[in-house]
N, CA, C, O and the ligand as a Tripos MOL2 file, in Angstrom:
@<TRIPOS>MOLECULE
protein
  305   303    77     0     0
PROTEIN
NO_CHARGES

@<TRIPOS>ATOM
      1 N         198.8620  -29.6100  -98.8010 N.3       1 MET1
      2 CA        200.1050  -29.1730  -98.2210 C.3       1 MET1
      3 C         199.9470  -29.0420  -96.7110 C.2       1 MET1
      4 O         198.8300  -28.9640  -96.1980 O.2       1 MET1
      5 N         201.0660  -29.0200  -96.0100 N.am      2 ILE2
      6 CA        201.0420  -28.8660  -94.5590 C.3       2 ILE2
      7 C         201.1290  -27.3810  -94.2250 C.2       2 ILE2
      8 O         201.9920  -26.6670  -94.7360 O.2       2 ILE2
      9 N         200.2390  -26.9360  -93.3740 N.am      3 HIS3
     10 CA        200.2330  -25.5490  -92.9050 C.3       3 HIS3
     11 C         200.4520  -25.5150  -91.4030 C.2       3 HIS3
     12 O         200.1790  -26.4800  -90.6900 O.2       3 HIS3
     13 N         200.9520  -24.3780  -90.9450 N.am      4 ASP4
     14 CA        201.0780  -24.1160  -89.5120 C.3       4 ASP4
     15 C         200.3020  -22.8360  -89.2120 C.2       4 ASP4
     16 O         200.4050  -21.8570  -89.9510 O.2       4 ASP4
     17 N         199.5470  -22.8440  -88.1570 N.am      5 THR5
     18 CA        198.7840  -21.6660  -87.7410 C.3       5 THR5
     19 C         199.5120  -20.9970  -86.5850 C.2       5 THR5
     20 O         199.9050  -21.6510  -85.6190 O.2       5 THR5
     21 N         199.6860  -19.6900  -86.6970 N.am      6 ARG6
     22 CA        200.3550  -18.9490  -85.6260 C.3       6 ARG6
     23 C         199.5950  -17.6740  -85.3430 C.2       6 ARG6
     24 O         198.8780  -17.1480  -86.1940 O.2       6 ARG6
     25 N         199.7650  -17.1940  -84.1390 N.am      7 LEU7
     26 CA        199.1510  -15.9380  -83.7400 C.3       7 LEU7
     27 C         200.2150  -14.8470  -83.8640 C.2       7 LEU7
     28 O         201.2400  -14.8930  -83.1850 O.2       7 LEU7
     29 N         199.9650  -13.8690  -84.7310 N.am      8 GLU8
     30 CA        200.9090  -12.7680  -84.9130 C.3       8 GLU8
     31 C         200.1570  -11.4520  -84.7850 C.2       8 GLU8
     32 O         199.2110  -11.1920  -85.5290 O.2       8 GLU8
     33 N         200.5790  -10.6320  -83.8460 N.am      9 ASP9
     34 CA        199.9320   -9.3430  -83.6020 C.3       9 ASP9
     35 C         198.4270   -9.5190  -83.3880 C.2       9 ASP9
     36 O         197.6260   -8.7150  -83.8650 O.2       9 ASP9
     37 N         198.0610  -10.5580  -82.6810 N.am     10 GLY10
     38 CA        196.6560  -10.8020  -82.3790 C.3      10 GLY10
     39 C         195.8660  -11.4120  -83.5260 C.2      10 GLY10
     40 O         194.6680  -11.6580  -83.3890 O.2      10 GLY10
     41 N         196.5180  -11.6600  -84.6480 N.am     11 GLN11
     42 CA        195.8430  -12.2310  -85.8160 C.3      11 GLN11
     43 C         196.3200  -13.6690  -86.0280 C.2      11 GLN11
     44 O         197.5110  -13.9640  -85.9240 O.2      11 GLN11
     45 N         195.3870  -14.5380  -86.3220 N.am     12 SER12
     46 CA        195.7280  -15.9190  -86.6380 C.3      12 SER12
     47 C         196.0970  -16.0010  -88.1120 C.2      12 SER12
     48 O         195.3120  -15.6090  -88.9760 O.2      12 SER12
     49 N         197.2870  -16.5070  -88.3990 N.am     13 THR13
     50 CA        197.7260  -16.6280  -89.7900 C.3      13 THR13
     51 C         198.2010  -18.0530  -90.0530 C.2      13 THR13
     52 O         198.6840  -18.7480  -89.1580 O.2      13 THR13
     53 N         198.0520  -18.4590  -91.2930 N.am     14 MET14
     54 CA        198.5130  -19.7920  -91.7100 C.3      14 MET14
     55 C         199.6790  -19.6300  -92.6650 C.2      14 MET14
     56 O         199.6790  -18.7510  -93.5260 O.2      14 MET14
     57 N         200.6500  -20.4700  -92.5040 N.am     15 ARG15
     58 CA        201.7960  -20.4610  -93.4220 C.3      15 ARG15
     59 C         202.1310  -21.8930  -93.8180 C.2      15 ARG15
     60 O         201.9510  -22.8210  -93.0290 O.2      15 ARG15
     61 N         202.6160  -22.0690  -95.0400 N.am     16 PRO16
     62 CA        203.0730  -23.4090  -95.4270 C.3      16 PRO16
     63 C         204.1870  -23.8730  -94.5000 C.2      16 PRO16
     64 O         205.0310  -23.0840  -94.0750 O.2      16 PRO16
     65 N         204.1740  -25.1410  -94.2010 N.am     17 HIS17
     66 CA        205.1800  -25.7400  -93.3280 C.3      17 HIS17
     67 C         205.9530  -26.7620  -94.1450 C.2      17 HIS17
     68 O         205.3700  -27.5370  -94.9030 O.2      17 HIS17
     69 N         207.2420  -26.7570  -93.9860 N.am     18 GLU18
     70 CA        208.0500  -27.7440  -94.6990 C.3      18 GLU18
     71 C         207.7370  -29.1390  -94.1600 C.2      18 GLU18
     72 O         206.8620  -29.2960  -93.3080 O.2      18 GLU18
     73 N         208.4270  -30.1140  -94.6390 N.am     19 ARG19
     74 CA        208.1510  -31.4940  -94.2340 C.3      19 ARG19
     75 C         208.1300  -31.6160  -92.7110 C.2      19 ARG19
     76 O         208.8120  -30.8820  -91.9960 O.2      19 ARG19
     77 N         207.3460  -32.5430  -92.2540 N.am     20 LEU20
     78 CA        207.2280  -32.7870  -90.8170 C.3      20 LEU20
     79 C         208.2130  -33.8690  -90.4050 C.2      20 LEU20
     80 O         208.3740  -34.8730  -91.0990 O.2      20 LEU20
     81 N         208.8570  -33.6590  -89.2910 N.am     21 SER21
     82 CA        209.7460  -34.6670  -88.7300 C.3      21 SER21
     83 C         209.1280  -35.1950  -87.4410 C.2      21 SER21
     84 O         208.7570  -34.4300  -86.5510 O.2      21 SER21
     85 N         209.0280  -36.5080  -87.3620 N.am     22 ILE22
     86 CA        208.4530  -37.1420  -86.1770 C.3      22 ILE22
     87 C         209.4710  -38.1420  -85.6510 C.2      22 ILE22
     88 O         209.8370  -39.0910  -86.3440 O.2      22 ILE22
     89 N         209.9190  -37.9270  -84.4370 N.am     23 ALA23
     90 CA        210.8980  -38.8360  -83.8410 C.3      23 ALA23
     91 C         210.2530  -40.1940  -83.5990 C.2      23 ALA23
     92 O         209.0430  -40.2810  -83.3890 O.2      23 ALA23
     93 N         211.0600  -41.2580  -83.6290 N.am     24 PRO24
     94 CA        210.5090  -42.5910  -83.3550 C.3      24 PRO24
     95 C         209.7700  -42.6130  -82.0140 C.2      24 PRO24
     96 O         210.3030  -42.1740  -80.9950 O.2      24 PRO24
     97 N         208.5600  -43.1190  -82.0280 N.am     25 GLY25
     98 CA        207.7510  -43.2190  -80.8120 C.3      25 GLY25
     99 C         207.0260  -41.9400  -80.4470 C.2      25 GLY25
    100 O         206.2200  -41.9240  -79.5170 O.2      25 GLY25
    101 N         207.3080  -40.8620  -81.1770 N.am     26 ALA26
    102 CA        206.6660  -39.5820  -80.8610 C.3      26 ALA26
    103 C         205.3140  -39.4820  -81.5640 C.2      26 ALA26
    104 O         205.0060  -40.2500  -82.4760 O.2      26 ALA26
    105 N         204.5380  -38.5380  -81.1240 N.am     27 THR27
    106 CA        203.2220  -38.2860  -81.7100 C.3      27 THR27
    107 C         203.1780  -36.8690  -82.2360 C.2      27 THR27
    108 O         203.6540  -35.9400  -81.5840 O.2      27 THR27
    109 N         202.6160  -36.7060  -83.3980 N.am     28 LEU28
    110 CA        202.4260  -35.3760  -83.9800 C.3      28 LEU28
    111 C         200.9370  -35.2040  -84.2270 C.2      28 LEU28
    112 O         200.3110  -36.0310  -84.8900 O.2      28 LEU28
    113 N         200.3830  -34.1470  -83.7000 N.am     29 ARG29
    114 CA        198.9430  -33.9230  -83.8350 C.3      29 ARG29
    115 C         198.6820  -32.8660  -84.8980 C.2      29 ARG29
    116 O         199.2030  -31.7540  -84.8240 O.2      29 ARG29
    117 N         197.8740  -33.2240  -85.8810 N.am     30 LEU30
    118 CA        197.4080  -32.2720  -86.8840 C.3      30 LEU30
    119 C         196.0060  -31.8530  -86.4550 C.2      30 LEU30
    120 O         195.1260  -32.6960  -86.2830 O.2      30 LEU30
    121 N         195.8020  -30.5520  -86.2840 N.am     31 ALA31
    122 CA        194.5170  -30.0930  -85.7570 C.3      31 ALA31
    123 C         194.2880  -28.6440  -86.1420 C.2      31 ALA31
    124 O         195.2400  -27.9120  -86.4160 O.2      31 ALA31
    125 N         193.0210  -28.2220  -86.1650 N.am     32 PRO32
    126 CA        192.7270  -26.8100  -86.4040 C.3      32 PRO32
    127 C         193.4620  -25.9470  -85.3710 C.2      32 PRO32
    128 O         193.5290  -26.2990  -84.1940 O.2      32 PRO32
    129 N         194.0030  -24.8320  -85.8190 N.am     33 GLY33
    130 CA        194.7010  -23.9260  -84.9160 C.3      33 GLY33
    131 C         196.1630  -24.2690  -84.7330 C.2      33 GLY33
    132 O         196.8660  -23.5870  -83.9870 O.2      33 GLY33
    133 N         196.6350  -25.3060  -85.3920 N.am     34 GLY34
    134 CA        198.0380  -25.7100  -85.2820 C.3      34 GLY34
    135 C         198.4940  -26.2510  -86.6240 C.2      34 GLY34
    136 O         198.1030  -25.7470  -87.6770 O.2      34 GLY34
    137 N         199.3170  -27.2710  -86.5760 N.am     35 LEU35
    138 CA        199.7040  -27.9320  -87.8200 C.3      35 LEU35
    139 C         198.4750  -28.6120  -88.4040 C.2      35 LEU35
    140 O         197.7100  -29.2560  -87.6870 O.2      35 LEU35
    141 N         198.2930  -28.4640  -89.7100 N.am     36 HIS36
    142 CA        197.1320  -29.0970  -90.3440 C.3      36 HIS36
    143 C         197.4060  -29.3470  -91.8200 C.2      36 HIS36
    144 O         198.2930  -28.7440  -92.4250 O.2      36 HIS36
    145 N         196.6260  -30.2410  -92.3680 N.am     37 VAL37
    146 CA        196.6860  -30.5120  -93.7960 C.3      37 VAL37
    147 C         195.7300  -29.5450  -94.4770 C.2      37 VAL37
    148 O         194.5460  -29.5020  -94.1450 O.2      37 VAL37
    149 N         196.2350  -28.7730  -95.4240 N.am     38 MET38
    150 CA        195.4270  -27.7980  -96.1450 C.3      38 MET38
    151 C         195.1300  -28.3670  -97.5330 C.2      38 MET38
    152 O         196.0310  -28.5630  -98.3490 O.2      38 MET38
    153 N         193.8650  -28.6220  -97.7740 N.am     39 LEU39
    154 CA        193.4730  -29.1420  -99.0840 C.3      39 LEU39
    155 C         193.2690  -27.9720 -100.0320 C.2      39 LEU39
    156 O         192.6630  -26.9650  -99.6640 O.2      39 LEU39
    157 N         193.7690  -28.1020 -101.2390 N.am     40 GLN40
    158 CA        193.6550  -27.0230 -102.2140 C.3      40 GLN40
    159 C         193.1500  -27.5820 -103.5320 C.2      40 GLN40
    160 O         193.2510  -28.7780 -103.8050 O.2      40 GLN40
    161 N         192.6070  -26.6880 -104.3380 N.am     41 ALA41
    162 CA        192.1290  -27.0270 -105.6770 C.3      41 ALA41
    163 C         191.1370  -28.1870 -105.6230 C.2      41 ALA41
    164 O         191.2370  -29.1490 -106.3840 O.2      41 ALA41
    165 N         190.1900  -28.0730 -104.7140 N.am     42 LEU42
    166 CA        189.1760  -29.1230 -104.5910 C.3      42 LEU42
    167 C         188.2980  -29.1560 -105.8390 C.2      42 LEU42
    168 O         188.0160  -28.1170 -106.4370 O.2      42 LEU42
    169 N         187.8780  -30.3340 -106.2200 N.am     43 ALA43
    170 CA        187.0220  -30.4860 -107.4000 C.3      43 ALA43
    171 C         185.5850  -30.0940 -107.0890 C.2      43 ALA43
    172 O         184.8250  -29.7480 -107.9930 O.2      43 ALA43
    173 N         185.2030  -30.1480 -105.7890 N.am     44 HIS44
    174 CA        183.8470  -29.7730 -105.3730 C.3      44 HIS44
    175 C         183.9000  -29.4030 -103.8950 C.2      44 HIS44
    176 O         184.8280  -29.7940 -103.1880 O.2      44 HIS44
    177 N         182.9100  -28.6520 -103.4300 N.am     45 PRO45
    178 CA        182.8860  -28.2900 -102.0050 C.3      45 PRO45
    179 C         182.7730  -29.5370 -101.1320 C.2      45 PRO45
    180 O         182.1860  -30.5410 -101.5360 O.2      45 PRO45
    181 N         183.3420  -29.4580  -99.9340 N.am     46 LEU46
    182 CA        183.2590  -30.5740  -99.0020 C.3      46 LEU46
    183 C         182.0440  -30.3840  -98.1020 C.2      46 LEU46
    184 O         181.7650  -29.2760  -97.6440 O.2      46 LEU46
    185 N         181.3420  -31.4510  -97.8590 N.am     47 THR47
    186 CA        180.1280  -31.4040  -97.0520 C.3      47 THR47
    187 C         180.4350  -31.8540  -95.6350 C.2      47 THR47
    188 O         180.9580  -32.9510  -95.4380 O.2      47 THR47
    189 N         180.1120  -31.0080  -94.6210 N.am     48 PRO48
    190 CA        180.3330  -31.4370  -93.2400 C.3      48 PRO48
    191 C         179.6730  -32.7850  -92.9800 C.2      48 PRO48
    192 O         178.5360  -33.0280  -93.3830 O.2      48 PRO48
    193 N         180.4070  -33.6460  -92.3060 N.am     49 GLY49
    194 CA        179.9180  -34.9880  -92.0100 C.3      49 GLY49
    195 C         180.4520  -36.0270  -92.9760 C.2      49 GLY49
    196 O         180.4490  -37.2210  -92.6750 O.2      49 GLY49
    197 N         180.9170  -35.5730  -94.1510 N.am     50 SER50
    198 CA        181.4630  -36.5410  -95.1050 C.3      50 SER50
    199 C         182.9120  -36.8670  -94.7380 C.2      50 SER50
    200 O         183.5040  -36.2250  -93.8700 O.2      50 SER50
    201 N         183.4580  -37.8530  -95.3980 N.am     51 GLU51
    202 CA        184.8290  -38.2690  -95.1250 C.3      51 GLU51
    203 C         185.6650  -38.1430  -96.3890 C.2      51 GLU51
    204 O         185.1840  -38.3920  -97.4940 O.2      51 GLU51
    205 N         186.9210  -37.7540  -96.2100 N.am     52 VAL52
    206 CA        187.8300  -37.5650  -97.3330 C.3      52 VAL52
    207 C         189.0390  -38.4800  -97.1270 C.2      52 VAL52
    208 O         189.7490  -38.3560  -96.1290 O.2      52 VAL52
    209 N         189.2720  -39.3900  -98.0630 N.am     53 PRO53
    210 CA        190.4740  -40.2200  -97.9410 C.3      53 PRO53
    211 C         191.7110  -39.4160  -98.3340 C.2      53 PRO53
    212 O         191.7100  -38.7260  -99.3540 O.2      53 PRO53
    213 N         192.7470  -39.5060  -97.5360 N.am     54 LEU54
    214 CA        194.0060  -38.8080  -97.8210 C.3      54 LEU54
    215 C         195.1380  -39.8260  -97.7770 C.2      54 LEU54
    216 O         195.0780  -40.8030  -97.0300 O.2      54 LEU54
    217 N         196.1510  -39.5950  -98.5670 N.am     55 VAL55
    218 CA        197.3570  -40.4170  -98.5190 C.3      55 VAL55
    219 C         198.5120  -39.4850  -98.2000 C.2      55 VAL55
    220 O         198.8460  -38.6060  -98.9940 O.2      55 VAL55
    221 N         199.1230  -39.6780  -97.0380 N.am     56 LEU56
    222 CA        200.2760  -38.8780  -96.6350 C.3      56 LEU56
    223 C         201.5310  -39.5860  -97.1210 C.2      56 LEU56
    224 O         201.7300  -40.7710  -96.8560 O.2      56 LEU56
    225 N         202.3720  -38.8510  -97.8330 N.am     57 LEU57
    226 CA        203.5950  -39.4320  -98.3840 C.3      57 LEU57
    227 C         204.7260  -39.3050  -97.3740 C.2      57 LEU57
    228 O         204.9740  -38.2260  -96.8360 O.2      57 LEU57
    229 N         205.3970  -40.3960  -97.1270 N.am     58 LEU58
    230 CA        206.4700  -40.4390  -96.1450 C.3      58 LEU58
    231 C         207.8140  -40.4450  -96.8380 C.2      58 LEU58
    232 O         207.9780  -41.0240  -97.9120 O.2      58 LEU58
    233 N         208.7670  -39.7950  -96.2090 N.am     59 GLU59
    234 CA        210.1150  -39.7910  -96.7540 C.3      59 GLU59
    235 C         210.6180  -41.2350  -96.8080 C.2      59 GLU59
    236 O         210.4050  -42.0000  -95.8670 O.2      59 GLU59
    237 N         211.2590  -41.5950  -97.8610 N.am     60 GLY60
    238 CA        211.7200  -42.9590  -98.0180 C.3      60 GLY60
    239 C         210.7850  -43.7860  -98.8830 C.2      60 GLY60
    240 O         211.0650  -44.9500  -99.1680 O.2      60 GLY60
    241 N         209.6650  -43.1860  -99.3040 N.am     61 GLY61
    242 CA        208.7950  -43.8660 -100.2500 C.3      61 GLY61
    243 C         207.5430  -44.4750  -99.6740 C.2      61 GLY61
    244 O         206.6820  -44.9320 -100.4260 O.2      61 GLY61
    245 N         207.4130  -44.4950  -98.3520 N.am     62 GLY62
    246 CA        206.2170  -45.0620  -97.7560 C.3      62 GLY62
    247 C         205.0430  -44.1030  -97.8440 C.2      62 GLY62
    248 O         205.1940  -42.9450  -98.2350 O.2      62 GLY62
    249 N         203.8990  -44.5910  -97.4820 N.am     63 SER63
    250 CA        202.7210  -43.7400  -97.4470 C.3      63 SER63
    251 C         201.8300  -44.1780  -96.2890 C.2      63 SER63
    252 O         201.9470  -45.2910  -95.7760 O.2      63 SER63
    253 N         200.9580  -43.2930  -95.9010 N.am     64 LEU64
    254 CA        200.0390  -43.5580  -94.8070 C.3      64 LEU64
    255 C         198.6590  -43.1070  -95.2410 C.2      64 LEU64
    256 O         198.4430  -41.9230  -95.5000 O.2      64 LEU64
    257 N         197.7250  -44.0400  -95.3210 N.am     65 ALA65
    258 CA        196.3530  -43.7080  -95.7100 C.3      65 ALA65
    259 C         195.5590  -43.3350  -94.4610 C.2      65 ALA65
    260 O         195.5440  -44.0750  -93.4770 O.2      65 ALA65
    261 N         194.9120  -42.1980  -94.5130 N.am     66 VAL66
    262 CA        194.0800  -41.7530  -93.3980 C.3      66 VAL66
    263 C         192.7460  -41.2610  -93.9580 C.2      66 VAL66
    264 O         192.6220  -40.9700  -95.1480 O.2      66 VAL66
    265 N         191.7710  -41.1770  -93.0870 N.am     67 THR67
    266 CA        190.4670  -40.6360  -93.4790 C.3      67 THR67
    267 C         190.1790  -39.4160  -92.6220 C.2      67 THR67
    268 O         190.2270  -39.4790  -91.3930 O.2      67 THR67
    269 N         189.8800  -38.3100  -93.2820 N.am     68 ALA68
    270 CA        189.5550  -37.0750  -92.5660 C.3      68 ALA68
    271 C         188.0540  -36.8500  -92.6270 C.2      68 ALA68
    272 O         187.4430  -36.9390  -93.6920 O.2      68 ALA68
    273 N         187.4700  -36.5600  -91.4740 N.am     69 ARG69
    274 CA        186.0430  -36.2390  -91.4360 C.3      69 ARG69
    275 C         185.8900  -34.7380  -91.6230 C.2      69 ARG69
    276 O         186.5820  -33.9620  -90.9640 O.2      69 ARG69
    277 N         185.0050  -34.3220  -92.5010 N.am     70 VAL70
    278 CA        184.7610  -32.9060  -92.7700 C.3      70 VAL70
    279 C         183.8950  -32.3460  -91.6520 C.2      70 VAL70
    280 O         182.8180  -32.8630  -91.3550 O.2      70 VAL70
    281 N         184.3940  -31.2700  -91.0380 N.am     71 ARG71
    282 CA        183.6490  -30.6180  -89.9630 C.3      71 ARG71
    283 C         183.4060  -29.1600  -90.3520 C.2      71 ARG71
    284 O         184.1550  -28.5940  -91.1480 O.2      71 ARG71
    285 N         182.3680  -28.5620  -89.7960 N.am     72 PRO72
    286 CA        182.1280  -27.1530  -90.0790 C.3      72 PRO72
    287 C         183.2800  -26.3050  -89.5850 C.2      72 PRO72
    288 O         183.9770  -26.7110  -88.6550 O.2      72 PRO72
    289 N         183.5050  -25.1410  -90.1730 N.am     73 LEU73
    290 CA        184.5990  -24.2730  -89.7570 C.3      73 LEU73
    291 C         184.4630  -23.8740  -88.2980 C.2      73 LEU73
    292 O         185.4660  -23.5750  -87.6510 O.2      73 LEU73
    293 N         183.2530  -23.8610  -87.7660 N.am     74 SER74
    294 CA        183.0400  -23.4510  -86.3860 C.3      74 SER74
    295 C         183.3650  -24.5700  -85.3990 C.2      74 SER74
    296 O         183.3890  -24.3360  -84.1910 O.2      74 SER74
    297 N         183.6180  -25.7910  -85.9010 N.am     75 ALA75
    298 CA        183.8820  -26.9360  -85.0180 C.3      75 ALA75
    299 C         185.2500  -26.8100  -84.3800 C.2      75 ALA75
    300 O         186.1530  -26.1940  -84.9470 O.2      75 ALA75
    301 N         185.4010  -27.3860  -83.2130 N.am     76 ARG76
    302 CA        186.6810  -27.4240  -82.5160 C.3      76 ARG76
    303 C         187.1850  -28.8340  -82.4730 C.2      76 ARG76
    304 O         188.2580  -29.0900  -81.9270 O.2      76 ARG76
    305 CU        195.8090  -23.8960  -93.7300 Cu       77 CU77
@<TRIPOS>BOND
     1     1     2 1
     2     2     3 1
     3     3     4 2
     4     3     5 am
     5     5     6 1
     6     6     7 1
     7     7     8 2
     8     7     9 am
     9     9    10 1
    10    10    11 1
    11    11    12 2
    12    11    13 am
    13    13    14 1
    14    14    15 1
    15    15    16 2
    16    15    17 am
    17    17    18 1
    18    18    19 1
    19    19    20 2
    20    19    21 am
    21    21    22 1
    22    22    23 1
    23    23    24 2
    24    23    25 am
    25    25    26 1
    26    26    27 1
    27    27    28 2
    28    27    29 am
    29    29    30 1
    30    30    31 1
    31    31    32 2
    32    31    33 am
    33    33    34 1
    34    34    35 1
    35    35    36 2
    36    35    37 am
    37    37    38 1
    38    38    39 1
    39    39    40 2
    40    39    41 am
    41    41    42 1
    42    42    43 1
    43    43    44 2
    44    43    45 am
    45    45    46 1
    46    46    47 1
    47    47    48 2
    48    47    49 am
    49    49    50 1
    50    50    51 1
    51    51    52 2
    52    51    53 am
    53    53    54 1
    54    54    55 1
    55    55    56 2
    56    55    57 am
    57    57    58 1
    58    58    59 1
    59    59    60 2
    60    59    61 am
    61    61    62 1
    62    62    63 1
    63    63    64 2
    64    63    65 am
    65    65    66 1
    66    66    67 1
    67    67    68 2
    68    67    69 am
    69    69    70 1
    70    70    71 1
    71    71    72 2
    72    71    73 am
    73    73    74 1
    74    74    75 1
    75    75    76 2
    76    75    77 am
    77    77    78 1
    78    78    79 1
    79    79    80 2
    80    79    81 am
    81    81    82 1
    82    82    83 1
    83    83    84 2
    84    83    85 am
    85    85    86 1
    86    86    87 1
    87    87    88 2
    88    87    89 am
    89    89    90 1
    90    90    91 1
    91    91    92 2
    92    91    93 am
    93    93    94 1
    94    94    95 1
    95    95    96 2
    96    95    97 am
    97    97    98 1
    98    98    99 1
    99    99   100 2
   100    99   101 am
   101   101   102 1
   102   102   103 1
   103   103   104 2
   104   103   105 am
   105   105   106 1
   106   106   107 1
   107   107   108 2
   108   107   109 am
   109   109   110 1
   110   110   111 1
   111   111   112 2
   112   111   113 am
   113   113   114 1
   114   114   115 1
   115   115   116 2
   116   115   117 am
   117   117   118 1
   118   118   119 1
   119   119   120 2
   120   119   121 am
   121   121   122 1
   122   122   123 1
   123   123   124 2
   124   123   125 am
   125   125   126 1
   126   126   127 1
   127   127   128 2
   128   127   129 am
   129   129   130 1
   130   130   131 1
   131   131   132 2
   132   131   133 am
   133   133   134 1
   134   134   135 1
   135   135   136 2
   136   135   137 am
   137   137   138 1
   138   138   139 1
   139   139   140 2
   140   139   141 am
   141   141   142 1
   142   142   143 1
   143   143   144 2
   144   143   145 am
   145   145   146 1
   146   146   147 1
   147   147   148 2
   148   147   149 am
   149   149   150 1
   150   150   151 1
   151   151   152 2
   152   151   153 am
   153   153   154 1
   154   154   155 1
   155   155   156 2
   156   155   157 am
   157   157   158 1
   158   158   159 1
   159   159   160 2
   160   159   161 am
   161   161   162 1
   162   162   163 1
   163   163   164 2
   164   163   165 am
   165   165   166 1
   166   166   167 1
   167   167   168 2
   168   167   169 am
   169   169   170 1
   170   170   171 1
   171   171   172 2
   172   171   173 am
   173   173   174 1
   174   174   175 1
   175   175   176 2
   176   175   177 am
   177   177   178 1
   178   178   179 1
   179   179   180 2
   180   179   181 am
   181   181   182 1
   182   182   183 1
   183   183   184 2
   184   183   185 am
   185   185   186 1
   186   186   187 1
   187   187   188 2
   188   187   189 am
   189   189   190 1
   190   190   191 1
   191   191   192 2
   192   191   193 am
   193   193   194 1
   194   194   195 1
   195   195   196 2
   196   195   197 am
   197   197   198 1
   198   198   199 1
   199   199   200 2
   200   199   201 am
   201   201   202 1
   202   202   203 1
   203   203   204 2
   204   203   205 am
   205   205   206 1
   206   206   207 1
   207   207   208 2
   208   207   209 am
   209   209   210 1
   210   210   211 1
   211   211   212 2
   212   211   213 am
   213   213   214 1
   214   214   215 1
   215   215   216 2
   216   215   217 am
   217   217   218 1
   218   218   219 1
   219   219   220 2
   220   219   221 am
   221   221   222 1
   222   222   223 1
   223   223   224 2
   224   223   225 am
   225   225   226 1
   226   226   227 1
   227   227   228 2
   228   227   229 am
   229   229   230 1
   230   230   231 1
   231   231   232 2
   232   231   233 am
   233   233   234 1
   234   234   235 1
   235   235   236 2
   236   235   237 am
   237   237   238 1
   238   238   239 1
   239   239   240 2
   240   239   241 am
   241   241   242 1
   242   242   243 1
   243   243   244 2
   244   243   245 am
   245   245   246 1
   246   246   247 1
   247   247   248 2
   248   247   249 am
   249   249   250 1
   250   250   251 1
   251   251   252 2
   252   251   253 am
   253   253   254 1
   254   254   255 1
   255   255   256 2
   256   255   257 am
   257   257   258 1
   258   258   259 1
   259   259   260 2
   260   259   261 am
   261   261   262 1
   262   262   263 1
   263   263   264 2
   264   263   265 am
   265   265   266 1
   266   266   267 1
   267   267   268 2
   268   267   269 am
   269   269   270 1
   270   270   271 1
   271   271   272 2
   272   271   273 am
   273   273   274 1
   274   274   275 1
   275   275   276 2
   276   275   277 am
   277   277   278 1
   278   278   279 1
   279   279   280 2
   280   279   281 am
   281   281   282 1
   282   282   283 1
   283   283   284 2
   284   283   285 am
   285   285   286 1
   286   286   287 1
   287   287   288 2
   288   287   289 am
   289   289   290 1
   290   290   291 1
   291   291   292 2
   292   291   293 am
   293   293   294 1
   294   294   295 1
   295   295   296 2
   296   295   297 am
   297   297   298 1
   298   298   299 1
   299   299   300 2
   300   299   301 am
   301   301   302 1
   302   302   303 1
   303   303   304 2
@<TRIPOS>SUBSTRUCTURE
     1 MET1         2 RESIDUE 1 A MET
     2 ILE2         6 RESIDUE 1 A ILE
     3 HIS3        10 RESIDUE 1 A HIS
     4 ASP4        14 RESIDUE 1 A ASP
     5 THR5        18 RESIDUE 1 A THR
     6 ARG6        22 RESIDUE 1 A ARG
     7 LEU7        26 RESIDUE 1 A LEU
     8 GLU8        30 RESIDUE 1 A GLU
     9 ASP9        34 RESIDUE 1 A ASP
    10 GLY10       38 RESIDUE 1 A GLY
    11 GLN11       42 RESIDUE 1 A GLN
    12 SER12       46 RESIDUE 1 A SER
    13 THR13       50 RESIDUE 1 A THR
    14 MET14       54 RESIDUE 1 A MET
    15 ARG15       58 RESIDUE 1 A ARG
    16 PRO16       62 RESIDUE 1 A PRO
    17 HIS17       66 RESIDUE 1 A HIS
    18 GLU18       70 RESIDUE 1 A GLU
    19 ARG19       74 RESIDUE 1 A ARG
    20 LEU20       78 RESIDUE 1 A LEU
    21 SER21       82 RESIDUE 1 A SER
    22 ILE22       86 RESIDUE 1 A ILE
    23 ALA23       90 RESIDUE 1 A ALA
    24 PRO24       94 RESIDUE 1 A PRO
    25 GLY25       98 RESIDUE 1 A GLY
    26 ALA26      102 RESIDUE 1 A ALA
    27 THR27      106 RESIDUE 1 A THR
    28 LEU28      110 RESIDUE 1 A LEU
    29 ARG29      114 RESIDUE 1 A ARG
    30 LEU30      118 RESIDUE 1 A LEU
    31 ALA31      122 RESIDUE 1 A ALA
    32 PRO32      126 RESIDUE 1 A PRO
    33 GLY33      130 RESIDUE 1 A GLY
    34 GLY34      134 RESIDUE 1 A GLY
    35 LEU35      138 RESIDUE 1 A LEU
    36 HIS36      142 RESIDUE 1 A HIS
    37 VAL37      146 RESIDUE 1 A VAL
    38 MET38      150 RESIDUE 1 A MET
    39 LEU39      154 RESIDUE 1 A LEU
    40 GLN40      158 RESIDUE 1 A GLN
    41 ALA41      162 RESIDUE 1 A ALA
    42 LEU42      166 RESIDUE 1 A LEU
    43 ALA43      170 RESIDUE 1 A ALA
    44 HIS44      174 RESIDUE 1 A HIS
    45 PRO45      178 RESIDUE 1 A PRO
    46 LEU46      182 RESIDUE 1 A LEU
    47 THR47      186 RESIDUE 1 A THR
    48 PRO48      190 RESIDUE 1 A PRO
    49 GLY49      194 RESIDUE 1 A GLY
    50 SER50      198 RESIDUE 1 A SER
    51 GLU51      202 RESIDUE 1 A GLU
    52 VAL52      206 RESIDUE 1 A VAL
    53 PRO53      210 RESIDUE 1 A PRO
    54 LEU54      214 RESIDUE 1 A LEU
    55 VAL55      218 RESIDUE 1 A VAL
    56 LEU56      222 RESIDUE 1 A LEU
    57 LEU57      226 RESIDUE 1 A LEU
    58 LEU58      230 RESIDUE 1 A LEU
    59 GLU59      234 RESIDUE 1 A GLU
    60 GLY60      238 RESIDUE 1 A GLY
    61 GLY61      242 RESIDUE 1 A GLY
    62 GLY62      246 RESIDUE 1 A GLY
    63 SER63      250 RESIDUE 1 A SER
    64 LEU64      254 RESIDUE 1 A LEU
    65 ALA65      258 RESIDUE 1 A ALA
    66 VAL66      262 RESIDUE 1 A VAL
    67 THR67      266 RESIDUE 1 A THR
    68 ALA68      270 RESIDUE 1 A ALA
    69 ARG69      274 RESIDUE 1 A ARG
    70 VAL70      278 RESIDUE 1 A VAL
    71 ARG71      282 RESIDUE 1 A ARG
    72 PRO72      286 RESIDUE 1 A PRO
    73 LEU73      290 RESIDUE 1 A LEU
    74 SER74      294 RESIDUE 1 A SER
    75 ALA75      298 RESIDUE 1 A ALA
    76 ARG76      302 RESIDUE 1 A ARG
    77 CU77       305 GROUP 0 **** ****
């Protein structure tokens, strides 16, 4: 699912984000500390340095295949 990270009362919190809208020609960055893809119900722990294939579903039926590299939680 898509999450958004916000700072509230000095605390960083994550909340589910509804579908993302990207204007034609615009760029949307998914990154730690902002909008990000939150993986849930993993079958096994992810190992830093490994890669995870993801398929992002697009409105209208399209899809976008991407590869996410697993980084330690301390990584920026
Ligand atoms: Cu999250």
